[in-house]
C-alpha positions in Angstrom: 12.8 7.0 11.5 14.6 7.5 8.2 13.1 9.1 5.1 12.3 5.8 3.5 10.5 4.5 6.6 8.3 7.9 6.7 7.5 7.4 3.1 6.3 3.8 3.8 4.4 5.0 6.8 2.4 7.2 4.6 2.1 4.4 2.3 0.6 2.2 5.1 -1.7 5.0 6.4 -3.1 5.5 3.0 -3.8 1.9 2.4 -5.4 1.4 5.8 -7.5 4.6 5.6 -8.8 3.6 2.1 -9.6 0.1 3.3 -11.6 1.4 6.1 -13.6 3.7 4.0 -14.2 1.1 1.5 -15.3 -1.4 4.2 -18.3 1.2 4.8 -19.6 1.0 1.2 -22.4 -1.1 -0.1 -21.7 -4.1 -2.4 -23.1 -2.1 -5.3 -20.8 1.0 -4.7 -17.8 -1.3 -4.4 -18.7 -3.1 -7.8 -18.7 0.2 -9.7 -15.7 0.9 -12.2 -14.9 3.7 -14.6 -13.0 3.2 -17.9 -9.2 3.3 -17.7 -8.9 1.8 -14.2 -7.8 -1.7 -12.9 -11.4 -2.6 -12.4 -13.9 -2.1 -9.6 -12.8 -0.5 -6.3 -13.3 -3.8 -4.6 -11.2 -5.7 -7.2 -8.5 -2.9 -7.1 -8.0 -2.8 -3.3 -7.7 -6.5 -3.1 -5.1 -6.4 -5.8 -3.2 -3.7 -4.3 -3.0 -5.4 -0.8 -2.0 -8.8 -2.5 0.7 -7.1 -4.5 2.1 -5.5 -1.5 2.4 -8.6 0.5 3.9 -10.2 -2.6 6.4 -7.5 -3.0 7.7 -8.1 0.4 8.0 -11.8 -0.4 10.2 -10.9 -3.5 12.5 -8.9 -1.5 15.6 -11.1 -0.8 16.2 -10.3 2.9 12.7 -9.1 4.0 10.7 -10.9 6.6 8.0 -13.4 5.7 4.3 -11.9 5.7 0.9 -13.3 5.2 0.0 -13.7 1.4 -3.3 -13.2 0.3 -5.2 -13.9 -2.9 -6.7 -11.2 -5.0 -9.2 -13.5 -6.4 -11.6 -16.3 -5.1 -13.6 -16.0 -1.9 -13.2 -12.6 0.0 -12.0 -13.4 3.6 -13.4 -10.1 4.9 -12.4 -6.5 5.6 -10.7 -7.4 8.8 -8.4 -9.9 7.2 -7.7 -7.6 4.2 -6.8 -4.8 6.5 -4.6 -7.0 8.8 -2.6 -8.4 5.7 -2.1 -4.8 4.5 -0.8 -3.7 7.9 1.4 -6.5 8.2 2.9 -6.1 4.8 3.2 -2.5 5.1 4.6 -2.5 8.5 7.3 -5.0 7.4 8.2 -2.6 4.7 8.6 0.1 7.2 10.8 -1.9 9.2 12.7 -3.2 6.4 13.7 0.1 4.9 14.6 1.6 8.2 17.9 -0.7 7.8 18.3 -0.1 4.1 21.6 1.8 3.2 22.7 0.4 -0.1 21.1 -1.1 -3.1 21.1 -4.7 -4.1 20.9 -6.6 -7.4 18.9 -9.6 -7.5 16.8 -11.9 -9.5 13.2 -12.8 -9.0 11.6 -15.7 -11.0 7.8 -15.3 -11.3 5.6 -17.8 -13.2 8.5 -18.8 -15.1 9.6 -15.3 -16.2 13.0 -14.1 -14.9 13.2 -10.4 -13.5 16.4 -8.6 -12.9 15.9 -6.0 -10.1 17.5 -3.7 -7.7 15.8 -3.3 -4.1 15.4 0.4 -5.1 13.6 -0.5 -8.2 11.3 -2.8 -6.2 10.7 -0.4 -3.3 9.9 2.5 -6.0 7.4 -0.1 -7.6 5.6 -0.7 -4.3 5.0 3.1 -3.9 4.2 3.7 -7.5 1.9 0.7 -7.9 -0.1 1.4 -4.8 -0.3 5.3 -5.4 -1.8 4.4 -9.0 -4.3 2.1 -7.6 -5.4 4.2 -4.8 -5.9 7.0 -7.2 -8.0 4.8 -9.4 -10.2 3.9 -6.8 -10.6 7.7 -5.7 -11.6 8.5 -9.4 -14.0 5.6 -9.3 -15.6 6.8 -6.1 -15.8 10.2 -7.2 -17.2 9.5 -10.5 -20.0 8.0 -9.0 -20.7 10.7 -6.4 -19.0 9.1 -3.6 -16.4 11.5 -1.8 -13.2 9.2 -1.2 -11.1 9.8 1.9 -8.3 12.3 1.7 -5.1 10.2 1.8 -2.7 12.8 0.4 0.6 13.3 2.3 -0.9 16.7 3.5 -3.8 14.7 5.1 -1.5 12.2 6.8 0.5 15.3 8.2 -2.7 16.3 10.0 -3.4 12.6 11.3 -2.1 11.4 14.6 0.7 9.4 13.0 1.7 12.4 10.8 1.7 14.6 13.8 4.1 12.2 15.7 6.5 12.0 12.7 6.7 16.0 12.7 7.1 15.9 16.5 10.0 13.3 16.4 11.7 15.4 13.7 11.2 18.6 15.6 12.6 17.1 18.6 15.5 15.4 17.0 16.7 18.8 15.5 16.3 20.8 18.5 
């Protein structure tokens, strides 16, 4: 795996870990919010997953992934988790082959966006990190201990340990 792939592996792990934790909370806890955040933890995680899938759609040569709305009827935690896993896995596989940057134009709701592949990939990480942090802040502010989704926690997870072992083996 290359560096970008491992960065996106952490991204996927963080999203799935947070989804799994949120799925255990009551509707009342999920509806809580604090000033300065996107909204409730529930609305924020739906927005994050919907955006990840949409970002994959925008990348010109990325695979097609399932799209999910951030509004409307909730299709359930299993569906949300599956879409997050599919989109984030597609990103991991996509960045494994990325060597050069690429200029492209995206038109969204009639607005034209000039982008580079690196800008969009950076946005994926930045956007999700910001919203995961908002969810963690909201939970903490209401006395709920959020999951540790830091890189250091990922390093201790089974996936993180496999990344370390793969790198150790590749070097020696």
